[in-house]
N, C-alpha and C positions, 0 to 999 in steps of 0.2 A: 364591244369586247376589245380590250387593249392587247396588243401583241408585244410580248417581251422576248428578247433574244435568249435569256436564261432558261425559259421554259422549253425551248426547242434545241438548245445547244447540243445536248447528248444525242438526240436523234439525228441532227445534222452531222455530227462526228461519225456516228456509226454508218450512216449512208455514204459519207465520204470515204470511209475505209473500204466499203464494198466497191465503190467506184474505182479505187486505186487498183483493186484486183482485176477489174474488167478493162478499164481504159489504159491505153499506152501513155506513159508520162515522159516528158523531156528529161534529159540527164540533170539539168540544173534544178528543176523542181524536185526530182528524186533525191538529189543531194540534200536539199533543205529538209525533206521528210525524214531522211536518215539522221540528220543532226537533231531534229526535233525528238526522234525516238530516244536518242541517248540522253538528251536534256531532261525529258520527262522521267526517265528511269532514275536519274540522279535526284530529281526533286522528290520522287516517291520515297527513295531510300532515306533522304535527310528528314522527311516528315516522320518516317517510322522511327528514326533514331531519337528525335526530339519529342515524340508523343509520350505522355505520362501514363496512358492506359490504352488498351486495345480499342475501346469504344470511341476514342478520339479519331480513329480512322475506320469508322463503321462501314464506309463505302468501299473498303479495300477489296472485298471479294468481287464486286462488280467492276472495280477499277482493274483488277487482275484480268478479268475476262476481256475488257476493252483493249488493254495494252497487249495482251497475247494475240488478239485478232489483228491488231495494228501491225505487230511484228510479222505475223504470217503473211499479211498483205504485202509488206515490203519484201519479204523473202520471195514471194511469187513474182512480184514485179522485177526483182533483181534477177531471178531465174530466166524470165522472159528476155531481159536485156542481154544477159550473158550469152544465151543460146542463139538469139536472133542477130545481135550486132557484134558480139565478141567484146563488149564494153558495157560497164554498169555505172559509169560516172566516176568523178574524181575521188569521192569519199571512199568507195569500196576499193578502188585501185590504190589509193594512198595507204589505207590500212594494210592491204596485202603486201605492198612493197616495203612498208616500214617493218613489218614482222619478219618477212623473208630475208631482208638485208642481203639480197643477191644469192641466197642459198635456199633453194626450194625445200630441200629435205629438212633443214633446221626449222624453217618457217612452218612446214606442214606438221612437224612433230609438236611444236609449241601450240599450234592451233588444236591438235588432237588432245593435248593435255588439258587445255582450257575447256574443251567440250566434255571431257571425262569428269573433271572436277565439277563442272556445272551440273551434269546429269546425275552422277553417282553420289556426290557429297551434298551439295546445296539443295538441289531439287528434291531428291529422295528424303533427305533429312527434314526439310520443311513439310513435305507431305505426311511423314510419319508423326511429326509433332502436331500438325493440324488435326490428324485423326484422333490422337490421344486426348488433345485438349477438348475436342468436341465431345468425346465419350465421357470424360470426367465432368465436364460442365453440365451435360444432360443428366448424369447420375446424381449430381449434387443439387439439382433444382428442387426436388421434394423437401429435402432438409432445410434449404434456404427459405422456402415458402413457409414451412412450419415455424422456423425461427421468427419470421416476420409476424405471423399470426400470434405467437406467444408474446412478443413485445407489444403488439397492439392490444391484446387482452390484458396485459399487465399495466397498460397505460403509459408505457415508456415512449411510445411514438403515437402520432396522430394518424387519422385515416388518410390524410393527404400524404404524409411521409410513407405510410405503408404502400399506397398506390405507386409512389415514385420508386420505392425499392423493388416492388414487383416488376415495374416496367424495366428497370435496369437489368434485373435477372433475366427477363424474357429477351431483352436485346442482346445480352451476352450469349445466351443459348442460340439465338438466331445467327449471331455473328460467327461463333465457332463452328456451327453446323455449316454455314455458307463457306467458311474458309476450308473446311474439310473437302467440300466439293470443288471449290475454286483451285485448290492446290493441284488437282488433276489436270487443269489447263496448263499449268507450268510444266508438269511432267510431259504432257503431250507435245507442248511447244518444243521442248528439248529433243524429243525423239524426232519430231518433224525437221528440226534443224539438221540433225545428223543425216537423215534421209536425203534432204535437199543438197547437202554437201556432196554426197556421192553422186547424185544426179548431175550436179554441176560439172564434176570432174569427168565422169564417163560421157555424159551428153556433150560436153564441150570438146572433148577429144574427137568424138564422132563428127560433130559439126565442123570443127576446124580442119580435120584431116580429110574428111570425105567430101563435105559440101563446099568448103572454102578452098580446098586444095592446099592447105598450109602444111609445112613440114611438121613431122611428129614432135620434134623437140620444141619447135616454136609454139605449136598448139598446147603442148604440155606446160610450157612456161607461162603462157598467157592465161590459160584457163585455171591453172593452179593458183596463180596470184589472185585472180578474180574470186575464186572459190574461198581462198583464205580470207580475203577482204570481206566478202559477203558474210562468211561465217562469223567473223569477229564483230562486224557491225550489228549482227542480230544477237550473237551470244553474249556480248558485253552488257547490253541493256537487260537481257534475260537474267544474267548473273546478278545484276544489281537488284532487280525486282524480286528474284528468288531470295536474295539476302534480306530484303525488306520484309518478305513473307515470313522468314524465320524469326526476324526480330519481333514482328507483331505477335506471332502465336506463342513465342517464348517469353514475352514481356510480362513480368509479375506486377502485381498491384504496387504502385508507388506514388509518392507525392511530387516526384521530380522526373526529369527525362533521363534517358539512358546515359548520356555523357556525364551528367552530374552524379548519378548513382555509381558509374564506373570509377570516377575519380574518388568519390567518397568511400567506396567499399574496398577498392584495390590499394589505394594510396592513403589509407587512414591510419596505419600502424607504423610508426618509425622503426620499431624493432625489426619488422619484416624486411624493410629496405636495408637496414644495416647488415642483417644476416645475408641477404642476397648480395650485397657489396662484398662481404667477406668471401662468399663463394666465388665471385668473379675474380677476386684477388688470388685465391688458390688456383683457379684454372689458368691464370696468367703465368704461373710458374711452369706449366707443362705445355701450354698452347701459345699461339701468338700473343705477345705481351700487351701491345698497344691497345687493341680493341677491348680486351677485358678490363684493363686498367682504366681506360676512358669511361667505360660503362659503369665500373665500380665507383669511380669518382662522382659520376652523375647521380648514382643512387645515394651515395653518402650525402651529397649536397641536398638532394630532395628530402632525405630523411631528417637532416639537421634543420632545414627550413620548416618542415612539417612539425618537428618537435617543438621548436620555438613558437610556432603559431598556436599549438595546443596549449602550451604553458601560458601564453598571453590570453588565450580564450578562457582558460580556467580562472586566471586572475580577474579578468573582466566579468566573468560570471559571478565570482565571489563578491566583487564590488557591487554588481547589479543586485545581487540578493540582499546585501546589506542596505543598499539604497531603497529597495522595495520594502524591507522590513521597517526602515525608518519612515518611509512614506505611509505604510499601513498604520503605524503607530500615530502618525500625525493626523490621519483621517479622523474626523470627529465621530463618525458612525462606528469606528472600531474601538473606541475608548471603552465601550461597554464590556468587551471581553476582559479588560484589565480590572474590572470591578469584582470579578469572581474571587471569592476567598475560600480556600479549601478548609473544610471543618478540622481535619487533622493532617499535619505535615510532619514528616520525619526527614530532616536534613542531616547530611553527614559529609565529612571531609573525604578527600580522594583516597585516603588510606583504607576507608571502610567499604569502598566500592566492591571489592571482591566478595564481601559478605552478601551483597544484593545481586551480584552477577551470577546468573545460573550457569553461564558458560565456564565460570571459574570455580564451580562447585558451591556457590553460596546458596543458602536456603532461607534467607531473610524474608523473601516474598512469601514462601510457604508458611513461615511462622506468622506473618501478618494475617494470612487467611485463617490460620488456626486461632489467632486472637479474636477475630470477629466471630468465629464459631463458639469459642469458649465463653465470650461475654453474652452471646445470644442465649446460651444454656444457663449461665450463671445469673445474669441480671434480666434476661428477657428483652434486652434493648437491641436496636438495629444500629450497629456501628457504621458510620459513614465510610466511604472509600478513604483509605489512608494513603496519602500522596507521598511517595518516596522520591527524593531528588538529591543530587550531590550539590555541595556548596563549597566553592574554592576559597571562600573567605574564612571558612572554619579551619581549625588545625587539622592535620591529616587524619588523626584518630578520634576526632571529636564529633559528637552528634547533638542535635537540638530537636526538641519536640515542641511543636506549635499547635495551639488550639485557636482556630479562626484567625490565623495570621499573627497571633501574639505568642512570643516565646514563653513556655511554661516551665520547661526543665531542660537541662543539658547534662552531658556526661562525657567521659573520655575513656577510651579502651586501650589495651595493649594486645594487639591481635595475636601475637605469638605466646601469650600467657593465658592462664586461667585465674579466675577470681575464687579465692578460698575464704570461707567465713566460718568462724568458730561458734557453734550454737551455744556452748556453755558460757562464752564471754570471758573465759580465763586467759591466762598468758599464752601467747602464740608460741608454738613449738616448731614453727617453720621459718626458714629464711626466705624472705620475699620482700616485695615493695609494698609498704603500707598504703592503703587507700580507703575509700568509703564506698559502700554499695549504694548506687545512685537511687534505687527505687525506695528503699526503706531507711537509708542513712545509717546502716550498720557498719561497724569497723570490719575491714576485710584486708586481704593481701593478694598481690599478684604473684603467682608462682608459675614456673615454667613447666614444660611437659614432663621432665624427669622427676619433679616433685609431686606430680598429680596423684599417683598411686599412694604415695606415703601420706598425703593430706587426707585422702579418703579413708585410709586405715586408721588415722588418728581421729576420725569422726567429723572432719571438716565437711562443709557443704561446698562442693566444687562445681562451678558453672563456667561455660565457655562464653566468649564475647557475644555471639548471636542471642544466647539465652538472656544475657544481661540486658540487651536492648529490648528484647521481647517482653521481659518482666517489667522493665521500667515503663514501656509504652502501655502495657496492660494496666498498671496502677494509675497512670495519668488519666487514661480513659475512664477508669472506674471513678476517679476523683471528680471528673468533670462530666460524668454521664448525664447529669441534669441539663447541662448546657448543650450537649450534643443531641438531645432528644427534642426535636422541634415539632411543629405542627405536621410537617410532611411525613416524618417518621411515625408520628402517632396515627396519622391517617392510614398509613400502611398497616400498622398493627390492628387498627379497627377493621380494615378491609379483610385482613386475615381471619379475624374472629367471625366476621359476617358470613364467610363461606360455610361454616358449620353451625353457627348460632345466629342466624339472621334476626330472630325475634328480639333478642336483647338489644342489638344494635339499632334496629328500627324503632324501638321504644325510647331509647336514650338519645340518639343523635339523628337530627338536630332538634327534636321536639323539646327535650329537657335541658340538655347541655350542648355547648358547641365544642368543636375539636380543640379550640384554644383553652377552654376551661378544663377539659380532660387532660390536656398537656401539662397544665399547672399542677394538677394532682400527681401525675406520673413523675414530674420533675421533683416534687417534694419527696416522693418515695425514693427515687434514685439518689437524691442528695444524701440520704442516710443509708445508702447501700441496700435498700429493700428491693428484692427482685420483682419485676413487673411481668414476669413470664406468664403468670396465671391471670391473663387479661379478662377471662370470663368472669372470675370472682370479683375482680376490680370493677368491671362494668355493671355487674349485678348489684354490688353495693352502692355504686353511684346512682343507679336507677332507683334504689330504695330511698336514699336520703337527699338526693339533689332536688326533689320537688319542694322540700322544706327549707333548704339553704343552698346558696351558691358560693359560700365562702370556701375557697380551695383548701385552706388550712384545716377547717373543721371536717370537710369531706375527706381529707387525707387521714385524719385520725380515725374516722369511721372505717376507711379501707384498711388501715393498719390493724384495727380490732378484728375485722373479718379475716385477715390473714395472720392472726396472732400465732397460730400453731407453727406456721413456717418461720415467722420472725423469731419466736422464742427458741425454737429448735436450732436456729442458726447460731445462737450465742450460748445456749444452755444444753450442752450435749449430755451431761451427767444427770442422774436422778436428783441430785441435790446441788444447789448453786448458791454461792454467797453473793449478796448484792449490797448496794448502798441505797438507803432510802432518804426521803426528804422529811424534814420536820414539818408537822401539820401547820405550825405557825408560819413557816417559810412559804408553804403552799398558799396560805391565805393571803400573805403579803403580795405574792405574785399575782394572784387572782384579782386583788383589789387594784393593782396597777395596770391591768389590761384595758386598753382603750380601743373602742370599735369605731371604724370609719367606713365610708362607702367603698374604700379600696382595700379593706381588710382590717386586721387587728394588729396591735403592737403593744409592747410593754414600756411603761414609763416608770421604771424603778429608780429609787433614790440611789445615787452613786455609792454612798456609804454602805447601804444595804447590799448593793451588788458586790462591792469589794469584800465585804465580810463573808458573803455567801461563797464567792469564788475561793477565798482563802480556806474556808472550812472544807470545801470540795477538794482542794489540792491536797490537804492533809490526809483525807480519806483515800485519795488515789495513791498516795505514796505507800500507804499500808498494803494496798493490793499489789503494787509493783514489787514490794519486798517479798510478798508471798508468791510472786510469779504467776498471778492470775489476771485475767482480763477484767478490768473494772466494769461493772454494770450498775446503772442508777435506775431505781424504780420510782415512779411518780404516779399521781392520780391522772386519769385520762385527760382531764381538762387543763392540767398544768404541764404535762409532759412536753408539748411543743414549745411553750415559752421558755421553760427551763433549758431545753436543748439549744435554743437560739442564744440564750445568755451564756451558756457554757462554751459554745463554739467560738466565742471571742478570744478565749485564752487556751482552750483545750479542744481543738477540732478533732473529730473522730470519736468522741466519747459516746458510748452506747447508752442511750436513755430510752427505757421502755415504760409502758404504762401497765397497770395491774390487769387491765382488760386484754392485754396481748399475751399474757402468760398461759402456757399450756397447763391445764389442771393436773396433769400427771407429773409435773416437775415440782419438786419441793424447793422452796426458796427460804434462805436464812439471811437475815439482815445482820451485817457485821459492822455497820457504821451508819451515821446519819449526818446529813448536811443541815446545818442550822444557822441562824443569824443571832 
């Protein structure tokens, strides 16, 4: 069994302390022990100052007991030497003579003040703080344990981390509980020092005057100096260790030591230092000038230096942030984030920012939310998140709408004006700035607030800038609804139907059709403005006809026929509607030119026939325009789709319906025919 000095060092020290009390010591050795007492107290205090947490000095309660016992042993030894020999070594006499400075009254008063401060301020304060810290630590233990269990159950920490955190909590509770008891040693030590002081003076006078036969004045001078010296030698280390006790128990959790925290928290705000310097300057006008002016100048210097450091730190931080951003972009693994393309973007100049800033009263964000709700009700589509961002490259009052990163439309506003549009299309009766309404391309005027009421009285449609953007954005989304409805959005729609109609979904997907095939049908419907909100009817129709054909165009026509009532009611609100029909010869020509391939069908119509057909269609549309009616073209079900594709080349947005889509309750009258 190996013998190691470290294993028995504490036991040897405690035994040595007991021997100091029992055995007489020479003055030289006693002086060394007194110097060691002061040095140990300084070391303990400095360790307390530089400790980052209380548990870094977890042995402090035991250390407090040992140092208190050591000081008491020195007090007893000093008492023995003073009463038996009238001398206690050079250290005690040196302390006493230095403090007294030839005046026993002054020296004794200073000694008493030190003892009172030690007992009433430092010792009692540390005792109270230790008591409160122990109580709160023990009270908080159940809550901390429950928090650890909650983190462990949630998977935020591992079992090993949970054990470590529990161990730290237990150590903190043990430490503060031990400190609460150990602080009583400090208090008892202070009381013992006061008692020993009076014993030294009274006993010394008796021994000196009675036993040694010294004169009363000589005995009083000698034993008072020794008493003061002995008291100081014991009370100064006690004061240091009591201060260390207070620092330990009042130390809050931090990542740095007390010195660093003190400098960081007290001298961190230059404004505070400048105000304090100004206060010193004011005091210098009424009190001694030089001390306050010197102190004020020092504070100004420190504040100025600190302010410059903070400015440089901010600049360095900005440079570091920029360097980090550049470095992040350069990293190959972070390039993936740059590949993300927003489905819908609304970029605007800095002048339009108030419309989107809630703090400035802007409601553009709320309008965007309403657009998504409106289109969900109107078209049954899921509008992706609309990204709003400012763009300094645009004009201040300009905005741009992008679909999948590509600019689709742009407009320019006058924020302090309203847009007035004349529904009749007659001559304008208002004085304003002529412009064009961006969503529909209608002629309009910008009018100021004072003309708004007059414009409304004249029958003008008056809208504010946020409404202009919202309307434009809504029309762009409607126009590109088929592009914005991808497989992910279709899957969401299918999942929504499955919650209430699981049978139809289980029958259709993926046994008969894939999500991609359904997406193509829905895109065809949205391309012509047909609502897909009735997903149940759409899926029912696809389940009926998809087993016989997977052509998305043909399936689209079947779905349109199933939704005929809703489609015809959308365009034919009256009981009687005028339409344009197709010449049977034209329909036959179109049917003969249809080519079928593995990837779908397309029309190979002769260009001359196409031009003749479009010219005839244009003439019929002009007649409807003159009548102020929406033109509607009727075709046979098998021709409708191909005629729609041909007409979209020059007349996009034309409504083309099939006979099978008509509501039986609506009377249709043909007022024109497209022929070749």
